[in-house]
N, C-alpha and C positions, 0 to 999 in steps of 0.2 A: 737272557744270554744264550740259552740253548736254542730258542726259537730263531735268534739272529743267525747263529752258525748253521742251523738246519736250512734256513732260507738261502744262505750264501752257498753252502755245499750243494744243495739241490740245483741251484741256478748254474753253478760251475759245471756240474755233471751233465745237466741238460744241454748246455751250450757245447760242451766237448763231444758228447755223443752225436748231437745233430750236425755239428761241423764236420767231424771226421767221417761220419756216414755219408753226408752229401758230397764231400770231396771224393770219397772212394767211388761212389756210383756216378757222379756227374762230371768229374774232371776229364774223363776220357771221351766225353761226348763232343762231337764236332760242333754242332749247332742245332738248336731247336727253340721255337718260341714258347716261353712259359706263359706270358701275357702278351699277345700280339702287339707290336709297335711300342711296347713299354719295356719288358724284361725278357731277355733270352738267356739260355744256357749256352755258353761258348767257352771252350778251353783254348786259349792262345799260347799254351805253354806255361811253365812255372815262372813265378816272380822271384828272382834271386835277391831282390832289394826290399825296401820298405815301401811305404805309401808312395804312389805315383812313380815307383821305380827308383827312388833315390837310394843311394848306397848299394847299387847293383853289384853283385858278386862280392859283397862284404859280409858273407854269411856268418863267419865267426864273430865279427864285431856285433852284428845284429843279435846273435844268440847271447852274447855277454850283456849287451845293453838291455835286452828283454828280461834276462834273468835278474839283473840288478833292479830294474823297475818293478818287477814282480815282488821282490823282497821289500823294496821301499813301500809298495802298496800295502803289504801285510803289516809292516811296522806302523804306517799311518793308520791303518784300520785298528790296530791295537790301542793306539793312543786316542783315536777319535771317539771310541766308546759310543758309537751310534747304534741305536736299536730300531731306527726307522725302517720300515719295510722297503720303501723306495731306495734308500741308501743301500740296504742289503742286496737288493736285486741289481742295482747299478754296479756295486762292487763285484758281485758274482758274474755279471755280463762282461765286465772289464777283464777280470781274471780268466774267465773261460775263453774269451776271445784271444787274449794274449797267449795262453797255454796252447790253444788249438793251432795257432800259427807257429809257436815255438816247437811243437811236436813235428810239424812239417819241416822246419828248418833243420832240426837235429837229425831226423830220419832220412830226409830226401835232399837237403841242401838248398831247398827253395820252397816257396809257399804255393799251393795249388789254388788258383783263382778260376772261377767259373761263372760268376754272375755278370752279365753284360747288360747295361742299360741302353736299349735302343733309342730311348727318348733323349739321352745325352750321349751322342755318338763319340765325343772326344774323351769321355770319362773312362778311366781304365777299368778292366775287369777286377772283381773282388770276390770275396767268399763270405760265408756266414760268420766266420770268426771276426772278420773285419767289421761287418755290420754290427755284431753284438758288442765288440770293443768300442766302436764309435758311439753307440747308444749308451753304453755303460759310462763312458767318460762324460757325456753330456749330463746324464743323471747325477753323477758324482759332483760335477762342476756346479750344477744348480744347487745341490745340497750344501756344498761347501760355501758357496757364495751367499745363499739366502736362508738356509735353515740353521746351520751351525752358529752364525753370528747371533741369531735370535735366542738360541739356547744359552749363550754366554751372558746375556743381559740379566 
């Protein structure tokens, strides 16, 4: 049980520190190639909405929804009683990413996005919290769909 929580807390802290640090140093950069023709650092202003700009300028609604979902994740985690390392990392990535963006919304009223995919020109800019959140949700979904049912048998 202790190992589970240490893994989760370490992952959350790592994501938060990395996300907030990169936002602080890279959000104000106009543009530079990180990996030429693939990934660039580009700040096009803050995103006042959620993914792909939906719910733009609905900051308070997004703060409330994010907070409720975070509470729901912790309740799910309590009842799931999973000690699998992949699950713990997925949970930590999801929480860390959600909290990283929640900090921006509460402190600034928008989320600082700075990663631009040159290879996918129409894809919106995003940040490290978005990336961790997406990866974490995929890991949790795989775990819930394929690992948890086998434990119940």
